[in-house]
MOPAC internal coordinates of N, CA, C and O (Angstrom, degrees):
PM7 1SCF
backbone

  N    0.0000 0     0.00 0     0.00 0    0    0    0
  C    1.4609 1     0.00 0     0.00 0    1    0    0
  C    1.5353 1   110.81 1     0.00 0    2    1    0
  O    1.2310 1   120.24 1   137.24 1    3    2    1
  N    1.3397 1   117.14 1   -42.76 1    3    2    1
  C    1.4685 1   120.78 1   178.78 1    5    3    2
  C    1.5269 1   109.95 1   -61.97 1    6    5    3
  O    1.2310 1   120.57 1   140.23 1    7    6    5
  N    1.3347 1   116.51 1   -39.77 1    7    6    5
  C    1.4651 1   120.04 1   179.66 1    9    7    6
  C    1.5263 1   110.81 1   -62.10 1   10    9    7
  O    1.2310 1   120.09 1   141.61 1   11   10    9
  N    1.2984 1   117.43 1   -38.39 1   11   10    9
  C    1.4561 1   121.42 1   179.11 1   13   11   10
  C    1.5343 1   110.56 1   -65.01 1   14   13   11
  O    1.2310 1   120.10 1   138.09 1   15   14   13
  N    1.3117 1   117.42 1   -41.91 1   15   14   13
  C    1.4679 1   121.76 1   178.45 1   17   15   14
  C    1.5246 1   110.23 1   -64.46 1   18   17   15
  O    1.2310 1   120.24 1   134.71 1   19   18   17
  N    1.3245 1   117.14 1   -45.29 1   19   18   17
  C    1.4658 1   121.25 1   179.51 1   21   19   18
  C    1.5297 1   109.94 1   -64.10 1   22   21   19
  O    1.2310 1   120.00 1   136.92 1   23   22   21
  N    1.3144 1   117.60 1   -43.08 1   23   22   21
  C    1.4638 1   121.62 1   178.62 1   25   23   22
  C    1.5399 1   110.61 1   -61.45 1   26   25   23
  O    1.2310 1   120.20 1   136.22 1   27   26   25
  N    1.3173 1   117.22 1   -43.78 1   27   26   25
  C    1.4605 1   121.14 1   177.59 1   29   27   26
  C    1.5144 1   112.10 1   -62.41 1   30   29   27
  O    1.2310 1   120.45 1   139.14 1   31   30   29
  N    1.3249 1   116.75 1   -40.86 1   31   30   29
  C    1.4551 1   121.47 1   178.88 1   33   31   30
  C    1.5311 1   110.44 1   -64.82 1   34   33   31
  O    1.2310 1   119.66 1   137.77 1   35   34   33
  N    1.3184 1   118.26 1   -42.23 1   35   34   33
  C    1.4634 1   121.68 1   178.33 1   37   35   34
  C    1.5289 1   111.36 1   -63.63 1   38   37   35
  O    1.2310 1   120.58 1   139.37 1   39   38   37
  N    1.3239 1   116.49 1   -40.63 1   39   38   37
  C    1.4663 1   119.52 1   176.59 1   41   39   38
  C    1.5271 1   110.00 1   -62.26 1   42   41   39
  O    1.2310 1   120.05 1   138.44 1   43   42   41
  N    1.3256 1   117.51 1   -41.56 1   43   42   41
  C    1.4638 1   121.68 1   177.49 1   45   43   42
  C    1.5249 1   111.01 1   -60.67 1   46   45   43
  O    1.2310 1   120.01 1   135.58 1   47   46   45
  N    1.3375 1   117.58 1   -44.42 1   47   46   45
  C    1.4685 1   120.89 1   179.57 1   49   47   46
  C    1.5206 1   111.65 1   -62.92 1   50   49   47
  O    1.2310 1   120.08 1   137.63 1   51   50   49
  N    1.3279 1   117.45 1   -42.37 1   51   50   49
  C    1.4575 1   120.96 1   178.03 1   53   51   50
  C    1.5312 1   110.05 1   -63.81 1   54   53   51
  O    1.2310 1   120.32 1   138.10 1   55   54   53
  N    1.3165 1   117.00 1   -41.90 1   55   54   53
  C    1.4609 1   121.21 1   177.19 1   57   55   54
  C    1.5314 1   110.91 1   -58.62 1   58   57   55
  O    1.2310 1   120.27 1   131.16 1   59   58   57
  N    1.3340 1   117.08 1   -48.84 1   59   58   57
  C    1.4701 1   121.28 1  -179.89 1   61   59   58
  C    1.5279 1   111.40 1   -61.59 1   62   61   59
  O    1.2310 1   120.22 1   140.01 1   63   62   61
  N    1.3174 1   117.19 1   -39.99 1   63   62   61
  C    1.4591 1   121.47 1   179.63 1   65   63   62
  C    1.5239 1   110.60 1   -61.80 1   66   65   63
  O    1.2310 1   120.35 1   130.39 1   67   66   65
  N    1.3311 1   116.93 1   -49.61 1   67   66   65
  C    1.4558 1   119.96 1  -177.29 1   69   67   66
  C    1.5225 1   113.00 1   -74.38 1   70   69   67
  O    1.2310 1   119.40 1   146.04 1   71   70   69
  N    1.3040 1   118.75 1   -33.96 1   71   70   69
  C    1.4645 1   119.57 1   178.88 1   73   71   70
  C    1.5240 1   110.51 1   -67.74 1   74   73   71
  O    1.2310 1   119.50 1   147.84 1   75   74   73
  N    1.3292 1   118.57 1   -32.16 1   75   74   73
  C    1.4591 1   121.66 1   176.95 1   77   75   74
  C    1.5129 1   112.64 1   -71.18 1   78   77   75
  O    1.2310 1   120.38 1   149.97 1   79   78   77
  N    1.3298 1   116.87 1   -30.03 1   79   78   77
  C    1.4621 1   120.81 1  -178.91 1   81   79   78
  C    1.5229 1   112.04 1   -72.63 1   82   81   79
  O    1.2310 1   120.41 1   144.06 1   83   82   81
  N    1.3130 1   116.82 1   -35.94 1   83   82   81
  C    1.4553 1   120.03 1  -171.84 1   85   83   82
  C    1.5184 1   113.92 1  -101.44 1   86   85   83
  O    1.2310 1   119.72 1   173.84 1   87   86   85
  N    1.3074 1   118.14 1    -6.16 1   87   86   85
  C    1.4614 1   119.09 1   178.70 1   89   87   86
  C    1.5246 1   108.84 1   -87.54 1   90   89   87
  O    1.2310 1   120.75 1   -15.96 1   91   90   89
  N    1.3086 1   116.16 1   164.04 1   91   90   89
  C    1.4582 1   121.57 1   178.74 1   93   91   90
  C    1.5203 1   110.38 1   -72.80 1   94   93   91
  O    1.2310 1   120.79 1    16.50 1   95   94   93
  N    1.3213 1   116.09 1  -163.50 1   95   94   93
  C    1.4645 1   119.33 1   179.10 1   97   95   94
  C    1.5178 1   111.22 1   -60.56 1   98   97   95
  O    1.2310 1   120.93 1   -37.20 1   99   98   97
  N    1.2942 1   115.83 1   142.80 1   99   98   97
  C    1.4647 1   122.36 1  -178.93 1  101   99   98
  C    1.5302 1   109.81 1   -72.24 1  102  101   99
  O    1.2310 1   120.58 1   -38.84 1  103  102  101
  N    1.3224 1   116.49 1   141.16 1  103  102  101
  C    1.4570 1   121.93 1   176.01 1  105  103  102
  C    1.5197 1   107.83 1   -69.12 1  106  105  103
  O    1.2310 1   120.68 1   -44.73 1  107  106  105
  N    1.3212 1   116.31 1   135.27 1  107  106  105
  C    1.4565 1   120.22 1   178.70 1  109  107  106
  C    1.5154 1   113.54 1    93.73 1  110  109  107
  O    1.2310 1   119.81 1   168.56 1  111  110  109
  N    1.2995 1   117.97 1   -11.44 1  111  110  109
  C    1.4616 1   120.91 1   177.12 1  113  111  110
  C    1.5099 1   107.92 1   -94.98 1  114  113  111
  O    1.2310 1   120.45 1   -46.39 1  115  114  113
  N    1.3109 1   116.74 1   133.61 1  115  114  113
  C    1.4537 1   119.63 1  -179.06 1  117  115  114
  C    1.5319 1   108.65 1  -103.84 1  118  117  115
  O    1.2310 1   120.64 1   -39.59 1  119  118  117
  N    1.3283 1   116.37 1   140.41 1  119  118  117
  C    1.4528 1   119.89 1   177.39 1  121  119  118
  C    1.5314 1   110.77 1   -59.56 1  122  121  119
  O    1.2310 1   120.59 1   -28.96 1  123  122  121
  N    1.3189 1   116.48 1   151.04 1  123  122  121
  C    1.4631 1   120.15 1  -175.60 1  125  123  122
  C    1.5230 1   113.16 1   -60.76 1  126  125  123
  O    1.2310 1   119.76 1   144.47 1  127  126  125
  N    1.3196 1   118.06 1   -35.53 1  127  126  125
  C    1.4599 1   119.82 1  -178.52 1  129  127  126
  C    1.5235 1   112.69 1   -80.96 1  130  129  127
  O    1.2310 1   119.89 1  -176.82 1  131  130  129
  N    1.3293 1   117.82 1     3.18 1  131  130  129
  C    1.4543 1   121.99 1  -179.08 1  133  131  130
  C    1.5285 1   110.92 1  -116.30 1  134  133  131
  O    1.2310 1   120.33 1  -146.73 1  135  134  133
  N    1.3188 1   116.97 1    33.27 1  135  134  133
  C    1.4616 1   120.36 1  -179.42 1  137  135  134
  C    1.5259 1   109.82 1   -72.99 1  138  137  135
  O    1.2310 1   119.57 1   -23.85 1  139  138  137
  N    1.3450 1   118.42 1   156.15 1  139  138  137
  C    1.4600 1   120.46 1  -179.59 1  141  139  138
  C    1.5246 1   112.85 1   -58.30 1  142  141  139
  O    1.2310 1   120.03 1   141.64 1  143  142  141
  N    1.3295 1   117.54 1   -38.36 1  143  142  141
  C    1.4552 1   120.14 1  -179.28 1  145  143  142
  C    1.5195 1   111.66 1   -66.90 1  146  145  143
  O    1.2310 1   120.00 1   147.39 1  147  146  145
  N    1.3266 1   117.60 1   -32.61 1  147  146  145
  C    1.4546 1   120.77 1  -178.55 1  149  147  146
  C    1.5269 1   111.57 1   -69.63 1  150  149  147
  O    1.2310 1   119.81 1   149.50 1  151  150  149
  N    1.3244 1   117.97 1   -30.50 1  151  150  149
  C    1.4563 1   121.44 1  -174.41 1  153  151  150
  C    1.5260 1   114.37 1   -99.92 1  154  153  151
  O    1.2310 1   119.45 1   165.95 1  155  154  153
  N    1.2952 1   118.65 1   -14.05 1  155  154  153
  C    1.4551 1   119.08 1  -170.09 1  157  155  154
  C    1.5143 1   114.29 1  -102.48 1  158  157  155
  O    1.2310 1   118.84 1   179.60 1  159  158  157
  N    1.2911 1   119.81 1    -0.40 1  159  158  157
  C    1.4511 1   121.31 1   179.41 1  161  159  158
  C    1.5167 1   111.84 1    77.99 1  162  161  159
  O    1.2310 1   120.81 1    30.58 1  163  162  161
  N    1.3116 1   116.06 1  -149.42 1  163  162  161
  C    1.4595 1   122.21 1  -176.38 1  165  163  162
  C    1.5287 1   111.12 1   -70.74 1  166  165  163
  O    1.2310 1   120.95 1   -44.93 1  167  166  165
  N    1.3245 1   115.79 1   135.07 1  167  166  165
  C    1.4686 1   121.34 1   176.49 1  169  167  166
  C    1.5285 1   107.94 1   -96.98 1  170  169  167
  O    1.2310 1   120.38 1   -42.47 1  171  170  169
  N    1.3349 1   116.87 1   137.53 1  171  170  169
  C    1.4608 1   122.08 1   178.40 1  173  171  170
  C    1.5221 1   109.39 1  -123.33 1  174  173  171
  O    1.2310 1   120.94 1   -25.77 1  175  174  173
  N    1.3239 1   115.80 1   154.23 1  175  174  173
  C    1.4631 1   121.71 1  -175.77 1  177  175  174
  C    1.5242 1   110.00 1   -97.07 1  178  177  175
  O    1.2310 1   120.73 1   -46.54 1  179  178  177
  N    1.3397 1   116.22 1   133.46 1  179  178  177
  C    1.4628 1   121.86 1   176.29 1  181  179  178
  C    1.5190 1   108.84 1   -65.96 1  182  181  179
  O    1.2310 1   120.30 1   -48.54 1  183  182  181
  N    1.3157 1   117.03 1   131.46 1  183  182  181
  C    1.4630 1   122.45 1  -177.95 1  185  183  182
  C    1.5254 1   112.09 1   -67.56 1  186  185  183
  O    1.2310 1   119.78 1   156.32 1  187  186  185
  N    1.3199 1   118.02 1   -23.68 1  187  186  185
  C    1.4560 1   121.26 1  -176.30 1  189  187  186
  C    1.5252 1   112.92 1   -92.25 1  190  189  187
  O    1.2310 1   120.53 1   125.95 1  191  190  189
  N    1.3332 1   116.59 1   -54.05 1  191  190  189
  C    1.4700 1   119.35 1  -172.64 1  193  191  190
  C    1.5216 1   114.47 1  -106.79 1  194  193  191
  O    1.2310 1   119.61 1   166.26 1  195  194  193
  N    1.3255 1   118.35 1   -13.74 1  195  194  193
  C    1.4550 1   120.96 1   177.97 1  197  195  194
  C    1.5173 1   115.28 1    88.10 1  198  197  195
  O    1.2310 1   119.63 1  -176.05 1  199  198  197
  N    1.3258 1   118.31 1     3.95 1  199  198  197
  C    1.4597 1   122.18 1   179.13 1  201  199  198
  C    1.5265 1   109.50 1   -72.16 1  202  201  199
  O    1.2310 1   120.05 1   -41.77 1  203  202  201
  N    1.3282 1   117.52 1   138.23 1  203  202  201
  C    1.4535 1   121.29 1   176.29 1  205  203  202
  C    1.5203 1   109.70 1   -90.25 1  206  205  203
  O    1.2310 1   121.04 1   -47.55 1  207  206  205
  N    1.3312 1   115.62 1   132.45 1  207  206  205
  C    1.4574 1   122.46 1   179.11 1  209  207  206
  C    1.5261 1   108.43 1  -134.05 1  210  209  207
  O    1.2310 1   120.15 1   -23.25 1  211  210  209
  N    1.3474 1   117.32 1   156.75 1  211  210  209
  C    1.4636 1   119.00 1   175.45 1  213  211  210
  C    1.5274 1   110.31 1   -62.48 1  214  213  211
  O    1.2310 1   120.71 1   -41.37 1  215  214  213
  N    1.3123 1   116.26 1   138.63 1  215  214  213
  C    1.4639 1   120.42 1  -178.37 1  217  215  214
  C    1.5266 1   111.44 1   -57.25 1  218  217  215
  O    1.2310 1   120.50 1   145.93 1  219  218  217
  N    1.3277 1   116.66 1   -34.07 1  219  218  217
  C    1.4657 1   120.31 1  -178.88 1  221  219  218
  C    1.5289 1   112.67 1   -68.06 1  222  221  219
  O    1.2310 1   119.55 1   158.78 1  223  222  221
  N    1.3406 1   118.46 1   -21.22 1  223  222  221
  C    1.4600 1   121.97 1  -178.67 1  225  223  222
  C    1.5259 1   113.01 1  -105.35 1  226  225  223
  O    1.2310 1   119.93 1   173.28 1  227  226  225
  N    1.3200 1   117.74 1    -6.72 1  227  226  225
  C    1.4646 1   121.22 1  -176.46 1  229  227  226
  C    1.5233 1   111.24 1   -77.31 1  230  229  227
  O    1.2310 1   121.05 1   -33.22 1  231  230  229
  N    1.3188 1   115.60 1   146.78 1  231  230  229
  C    1.4633 1   121.20 1   171.29 1  233  231  230
  C    1.5274 1   106.99 1   -84.46 1  234  233  231
  O    1.2310 1   120.33 1   -33.82 1  235  234  233
  N    1.3281 1   116.97 1   146.18 1  235  234  233
  C    1.4678 1   119.88 1  -175.55 1  237  235  234
  C    1.5146 1   111.74 1  -124.10 1  238  237  235
  O    1.2310 1   121.90 1   -23.01 1  239  238  237
  N    1.3237 1   113.96 1   156.99 1  239  238  237
  C    1.4624 1   122.55 1   171.12 1  241  239  238
  C    1.5203 1   105.78 1  -137.75 1  242  241  239
  O    1.2310 1   120.93 1   -62.01 1  243  242  241
  N    1.3182 1   115.82 1   117.99 1  243  242  241
  C    1.4551 1   120.22 1  -176.08 1  245  243  242
  C    1.5290 1   110.08 1   -95.56 1  246  245  243
  O    1.2310 1   121.24 1   -48.12 1  247  246  245
  N    1.3178 1   115.23 1   131.88 1  247  246  245
  C    1.4596 1   121.57 1   172.20 1  249  247  246
  C    1.5227 1   107.42 1  -120.76 1  250  249  247
  O    1.2310 1   120.25 1    -2.12 1  251  250  249
  N    1.3132 1   117.12 1   177.88 1  251  250  249
  C    1.4637 1   119.78 1   179.03 1  253  251  250
  C    1.5250 1   111.61 1   -65.69 1  254  253  251
  O    1.2310 1   120.93 1   145.48 1  255  254  253
  N    1.3346 1   115.83 1   -34.52 1  255  254  253
  C    1.4604 1   119.90 1  -175.30 1  257  255  254
  C    1.5286 1   113.33 1   -83.86 1  258  257  255
  O    1.2310 1   120.25 1   138.93 1  259  258  257
  N    1.3365 1   117.12 1   -41.07 1  259  258  257
  C    1.4687 1   119.45 1  -173.49 1  261  259  258
  C    1.5213 1   110.99 1  -158.19 1  262  261  259
  O    1.2310 1   121.78 1    -7.25 1  263  262  261
  N    1.3227 1   114.19 1   172.75 1  263  262  261
  C    1.4607 1   122.19 1   173.11 1  265  263  262
  C    1.5189 1   107.51 1  -102.96 1  266  265  263
  O    1.2310 1   120.47 1   -53.02 1  267  266  265
  N    1.3336 1   116.71 1   126.98 1  267  266  265
  C    1.4562 1   121.47 1   177.37 1  269  267  266
  C    1.5274 1   108.53 1   -98.84 1  270  269  267
  O    1.2310 1   121.18 1   -40.37 1  271  270  269
  N    1.3373 1   115.36 1   139.63 1  271  270  269
  C    1.4589 1   121.36 1  -178.97 1  273  271  270
  C    1.5209 1   110.00 1  -112.47 1  274  273  271
  O    1.2310 1   120.94 1   -35.01 1  275  274  273
  N    1.3550 1   115.81 1   144.99 1  275  274  273
  C    1.4580 1   122.04 1  -179.70 1  277  275  274
  C    1.5177 1   109.58 1  -136.12 1  278  277  275
  O    1.2310 1   121.00 1   -32.36 1  279  278  277
  N    1.3359 1   115.70 1   147.64 1  279  278  277
  C    1.4643 1   120.38 1  -178.77 1  281  279  278
  C    1.5232 1   112.11 1   -83.48 1  282  281  279
  O    1.2310 1   119.84 1   156.99 1  283  282  281
  N    1.3352 1   117.92 1   -23.01 1  283  282  281
  C    1.4679 1   120.26 1  -176.86 1  285  283  282
  C    1.5281 1   110.33 1  -153.93 1  286  285  283
  O    1.2310 1   121.21 1   -12.16 1  287  286  285
  N    1.3356 1   115.28 1   167.84 1  287  286  285
  C    1.4653 1   119.76 1   176.11 1  289  287  286
  C    1.5287 1   111.17 1   -63.74 1  290  289  287
  O    1.2310 1   120.49 1   144.09 1  291  290  289
  N    1.3251 1   116.67 1   -35.91 1  291  290  289
  C    1.4694 1   119.92 1   179.84 1  293  291  290
  C    1.5265 1   110.90 1   -61.75 1  294  293  291
  O    1.2310 1   120.23 1   136.08 1  295  294  293
  N    1.3184 1   117.17 1   -43.92 1  295  294  293
  C    1.4674 1   120.15 1   179.14 1  297  295  294
  C    1.5243 1   110.65 1   -66.58 1  298  297  295
  O    1.2310 1   120.25 1   140.37 1  299  298  297
  N    1.3134 1   117.13 1   -39.63 1  299  298  297
  C    1.4614 1   120.43 1   179.84 1  301  299  298
  C    1.5283 1   110.48 1   -65.33 1  302  301  299
  O    1.2310 1   120.43 1   140.34 1  303  302  301
  N    1.3372 1   116.77 1   -39.66 1  303  302  301
  C    1.4648 1   120.38 1   179.37 1  305  303  302
  C    1.5283 1   112.07 1   -68.73 1  306  305  303
  O    1.2310 1   119.59 1   148.32 1  307  306  305
  N    1.3144 1   118.38 1   -31.68 1  307  306  305
  C    1.4724 1   121.06 1   177.53 1  309  307  306
  C    1.5143 1   110.51 1   -65.25 1  310  309  307
  O    1.2310 1   120.51 1   143.72 1  311  310  309
  N    1.3040 1   116.62 1   -36.28 1  311  310  309
  C    1.4668 1   120.96 1  -176.20 1  313  311  310
  C    1.5324 1   111.86 1   -84.32 1  314  313  311
  O    1.2310 1   120.24 1   146.85 1  315  314  313
  N    1.3408 1   117.15 1   -33.15 1  315  314  313
  C    1.4718 1   120.17 1  -175.52 1  317  315  314
  C    1.4882 1   111.63 1  -127.05 1  318  317  315
  O    1.2310 1   120.10 1   180.00 1  319  318  317

């Protein structure tokens, strides 16, 4: 009985190996040149929680010294 289970498992592994070789691109996998960092421009760090977000999507608060970036309204409200 154990031999039958092991044999079935090996057949499954061989099937998975060959089906991955001959199928097209996997769903959910993104091409290397299409990474979020490549498309979103400069990443900035949220002043409150430390999360990095694209500068184009970050909320800002301008002071005389610098521009502060925030990932959300909640983080911006905690700081100001």
